[in-house]
C-alpha positions, 0 to 999 in steps of 0.5 A: 055691917055698913055698906060703906065697906071696910072702914068706919070711925068710932071714938076718934079711932079708925076701925078696920073690919075683917070679914074673913075673920068673921067668916072663919069664926062662924065656921069654927064653932062660933056659928051662932055669933049672929044671934047675939043682941048685946043684952050683956047677960053673959057679962052679968053671969061671968065670974071673971068679968068686971065693970071695966072689962065686960067680957064676953059681951065686948068680944061678941061685939068685936067678933060680929064686926070682925075687929081683928086688931082689938081681938088679937090683943085682947087678954080677956080672951085668955082669962076665959076658961069656957066653963059654959056659964054664959052659954047656958044662960044666953037667952038667944042661944048665941053660945058666947063660950064657943065663940070665945074658944073660936077666937082663941084658936084664931089668935093661936093661928094669927101668931103662928109661924108659918101661919098656914101650919096653924090653919092646917093643924086646926083642920080635920085633915091636919091630925091625919097629916101630922101623923103621916109626917111624923111616920115619914120623919121616923122612918126616914131618920131611921134609914138615914141613921142606919145608912150613915153607920151612926146606929152601929157606932152608937150600939157599939159604944163603950160609954160608961153611961150605958143606954140600951135601946127599946128597939135596935132599929131605933137607937136612943141617939136617933130618938133623942135627936128627933125629940129635941129637934121638935122641941126646939122647933116648938120653942122657937114658934111659941117664943116668936108668937108669944113676943108678938102677942105680948107686944099687942097686949101692951098696945091694946091696954095702952089704947083701950084700958082705963087706968086702975083705981088702986095698986096691987102689991107683989110680983105679977108673975108670981100672982099669975103662976099662983092662979095657974098652978092651982087653977083657981079661975076654974073654981070660980065658974059655977056651971062646970066646976067638975072640969077643974079636977079633970084639967088638973089631971091632964096638966100635971100628968103631962108635966110629969111625962115631959119631965121624964122624957127630957130626963131620958133623952138627956141621960146619955150626956148627964154627968151625974149618971153612971152605969146603966141609965136606961131603960129605967127599972120599974121602981125607979122614981122617974119611972114611977112618975112617968107611969103616974103621969100617964095614968093621970093623963089617960083618966083626965082625958077620958073624963073630959071626953065623957063630960063633953060628950054628955054636955047639952048643946045649950052649954057648948059641946066642944069642937073637933080640935078639942076631941082630936087633942084629947083623943091623941093624948089617950092614944099616946098614953095607952100605946105607951102602957101597951108598949111597956107591958109588951116589952116586959113579956117580950111579945114580938113583933107586936111590941115593936109595932106598938112602940112605933105607933107610940113614937109616931103619936108623940111626934105628931103631938110635937108637930101640932103643939104650937098650933093646937090648944096646947099653945094655951100654956104660953098665951094664957100665961102671958095674958094672966101675967099681963092682967096682974101687971095692969091690975086687971080685976076679978070679982 
């Protein structure tokens, strides 16, 4: 870093190094960043790099200089799936894959609202804090629901669409209100962050990208969704292709659980339903999809944890945020299955305790969602759509 301090000139543009950004990257998984000597081995082995976009070499250089302006609008950060090819073959042990992961976390925090929550959620104390806040929300909302007599009114309702609560102290309307409020909050944070991210993608591509040599046919959104649905970029990585299956299990399992949850919380107001709409019978298609999704998430999370634990340090083991998210997903699925089983055999009060633990875990996940690795679903999707839009090539 030149002694002239905060600004230098390069290519006619003024660079503004951010020393705090570099320090945070070094502290959050990119501690070997300084070993990079710009040999370009990482770009040579990366199956997603091309001649116009030599990642992750350029990201390593920009991170060493703390060039926040370039990094935050860099869509190539999100094309990387951290397969480990570059980290495994780096001659200096600079672990480019881990640096790219640290940069993505910094990007999520940068676009988060409020930003302090993003830093908190990616700190080891953040998970414990989210669980405590979720527990307070559940207890406080249940007390307010009972005090206002809303619980009695709901349980005595003669609505033709009958909803029987799992636990009368936590009626369906209460849980639906909390769930939908948290989902709305997550949506607002992610939409705001996504809009700012897209604006920076556009500005960065206009300032730094070269014009494409040929035009592609078809919709960029359709092309990006095809890459997302089939996860074909995972298959392009040579070092760790097994993650392709693990990731598909978690992604599609979570999608099944989300769809079932939205169906259940809106069942009371669904005009297409009549009679007993909840609880769902064991052979109800939505129940089958929820159980299948839970099994997929539990299996995929377990396999991903085992794979990361066995992975040699030279290939990048992962960070606290990775293990915390996978562990929380495991807790959610296991407590969900346990609550279902205990409810069937009517073991009280254990079934209520496990059910409350399951709800607290779900609400904690929703509180952390726009600030955690789950925000990838928005930022990676936007980056892929933008890459297809500007004809960003792949090998």
